[in-house]
C-alpha positions in Angstrom: 0.0 0.0 0.0 2.8 2.5 0.9 4.6 1.6 -2.3 1.5 2.4 -4.3 1.0 5.7 -2.5 4.6 6.7 -3.2 4.3 5.7 -6.8 1.1 7.7 -7.3 2.7 10.7 -5.5 5.8 10.5 -7.7 3.6 10.4 -10.8 1.6 13.4 -9.7 4.8 15.3 -8.8 6.3 14.5 -12.2 3.2 15.8 -13.9 3.3 19.0 -11.9 7.0 19.6 -12.8 6.4 18.8 -16.5 3.3 21.1 -16.5 5.2 24.0 -14.8 8.1 23.6 -17.3 5.6 23.8 -20.2 3.9 26.9 -18.7 7.3 28.5 -18.2 8.3 27.8 -21.8 5.0 29.2 -23.1 5.4 32.4 -21.2 8.4 33.4 -23.3 7.4 33.8 -26.9 9.9 33.1 -29.7 10.2 35.2 -32.9 11.6 34.0 -36.2 13.5 36.6 -38.3 13.8 35.2 -41.8 16.6 37.2 -43.4 18.4 37.1 -46.7 21.4 35.5 -45.0 19.4 32.9 -43.0 17.1 32.5 -40.0 17.4 33.9 -36.5 15.2 32.7 -33.6 14.9 35.0 -30.6 13.4 34.1 -27.2 11.8 37.2 -25.6 11.8 37.8 -21.9 8.2 38.7 -20.8 9.1 38.5 -17.1 12.0 41.0 -17.0 11.0 43.2 -20.0 7.2 43.1 -20.3 6.7 46.6 -21.9 9.5 46.1 -24.4 8.4 42.6 -25.2 4.8 43.7 -25.8 6.1 46.6 -28.0 8.3 44.3 -30.1 5.5 41.7 -30.5 3.1 44.4 -31.6 5.5 45.4 -34.4 6.1 41.7 -35.3 2.4 40.8 -35.4 1.5 43.9 -37.5 4.0 43.0 -40.2 6.1 46.1 -39.5 9.4 44.3 -39.7 8.7 42.5 -43.0 11.0 43.6 -45.8 13.1 46.0 -43.7 16.8 45.8 -43.3 19.6 45.6 -40.8 20.8 49.1 -41.5 23.7 49.4 -39.1 26.5 46.7 -38.8 29.5 47.4 -36.6 31.8 44.3 -36.3 32.7 43.5 -32.7 29.8 45.6 -31.4 26.2 45.2 -32.8 23.9 44.6 -35.8 20.9 46.9 -35.8 17.6 46.8 -37.6 14.0 47.6 -37.2 13.3 50.9 -38.9 14.5 51.3 -42.5 13.5 50.0 -45.9 16.1 49.0 -48.5 16.2 52.6 -49.8 17.1 53.8 -46.3 13.6 55.3 -45.8 12.7 55.4 -42.2 9.3 53.9 -41.4 6.7 55.6 -39.2 6.5 54.1 -35.7 4.2 54.0 -32.7 4.9 56.1 -29.7 8.2 55.6 -27.7 8.2 53.3 -24.7 9.6 53.4 -21.2 13.2 52.3 -21.0 13.4 48.9 -19.1 17.2 48.8 -18.9 17.1 48.5 -15.1 15.7 44.9 -15.4 18.7 42.9 -14.3 19.5 41.7 -17.9 22.9 42.5 -19.4 23.9 43.4 -22.9 25.9 40.2 -23.5 26.7 38.5 -26.8 23.6 37.2 -28.5 21.1 39.4 -26.5 18.5 41.6 -28.2 18.1 45.2 -27.0 16.2 48.3 -27.9 17.9 51.0 -29.8 17.1 54.6 -28.8 18.2 58.2 -29.1 20.1 60.0 -26.3 16.7 60.2 -24.5 16.3 57.2 -22.2 12.5 56.7 -23.0 12.8 57.1 -26.8 12.9 53.5 -28.1 10.2 52.6 -30.7 10.9 49.9 -33.3 14.6 49.7 -33.7 16.6 46.9 -32.0 20.1 45.5 -32.0 21.8 42.2 -31.4 25.0 42.3 -29.3 28.0 40.8 -31.0 30.0 40.7 -27.8 29.5 41.5 -24.1 28.8 45.3 -24.2 28.8 46.1 -20.5 29.0 49.9 -21.4 25.4 49.6 -22.6 24.1 48.3 -19.3 22.1 50.3 -16.8 24.0 51.9 -13.9 23.6 54.9 -11.6 25.4 57.0 -14.3 24.0 55.3 -17.4 20.3 54.8 -18.3 21.4 51.9 -20.4 19.8 50.0 -23.3 17.0 47.6 -22.5 17.7 43.9 -23.1 14.5 42.0 -23.8 15.5 38.7 -25.5 18.3 36.5 -26.7 19.2 34.6 -29.9 18.5 30.9 -29.3 19.2 29.8 -32.9 21.0 31.5 -35.7 23.9 33.1 -34.0 26.0 31.9 -37.0 23.7 34.1 -39.2 24.2 37.1 -36.9 28.0 36.5 -37.2 27.6 36.3 -41.0 25.8 39.6 -41.0 28.5 41.1 -38.8 31.1 40.4 -41.6 29.4 42.2 -44.5 31.0 45.2 -46.2 29.5 48.5 -45.0 29.4 51.9 -46.5 28.1 55.4 -45.7 24.6 56.2 -47.1 23.8 59.8 -46.8 24.1 60.7 -43.2 24.1 57.0 -42.1 27.3 55.2 -41.3 28.0 51.4 -41.2 25.2 50.5 -43.7 25.6 47.1 -45.4 26.7 47.6 -49.1 24.3 44.8 -50.0 21.0 45.0 -48.1 20.4 42.4 -45.4 16.7 42.1 -45.5 14.4 40.8 -42.8 12.0 39.1 -45.3 9.5 38.2 -42.6 9.3 38.4 -38.8 6.8 36.2 -37.1 6.0 34.8 -33.7 6.5 31.0 -33.5 5.5 28.4 -30.9 
């Protein structure tokens, strides 16, 4: 009888653990960026960056990121996209969001962060992927930082391939890939 109770208890506990793992995985959405150089899959962090994650998903789900480019590539630093067409025309965006850089996440290699102007709460649609640990972009008492809200879970080789492209100046923009690196489609995946 005791063995049977222990068995039933262990089955129930296993089910609870598996269920909670599934729930945890479901709470962090993944986004697939289909680019002209390959696919990148990003896991978003809804717990630590809820405002930024919601903002990014709104842009993804509206189709905003489809057919835009990575317009800034700085080897050993970041690749940046989320705002320009192939002709370097900046797209209209929604209102800026609150900077969530003080969320405990660091700008380390492979993380996804919001780009912004010199004003801390100015991020809209543009994002960047860190090519190395960029601790100078993290929040501190002296630095409002750049909000990390996800990480590359597949396709870091594609990110590194993008980081190696030849760049040029295009009007007032520096570090623009000479051959456009297009995000053909961005979509949420399960």
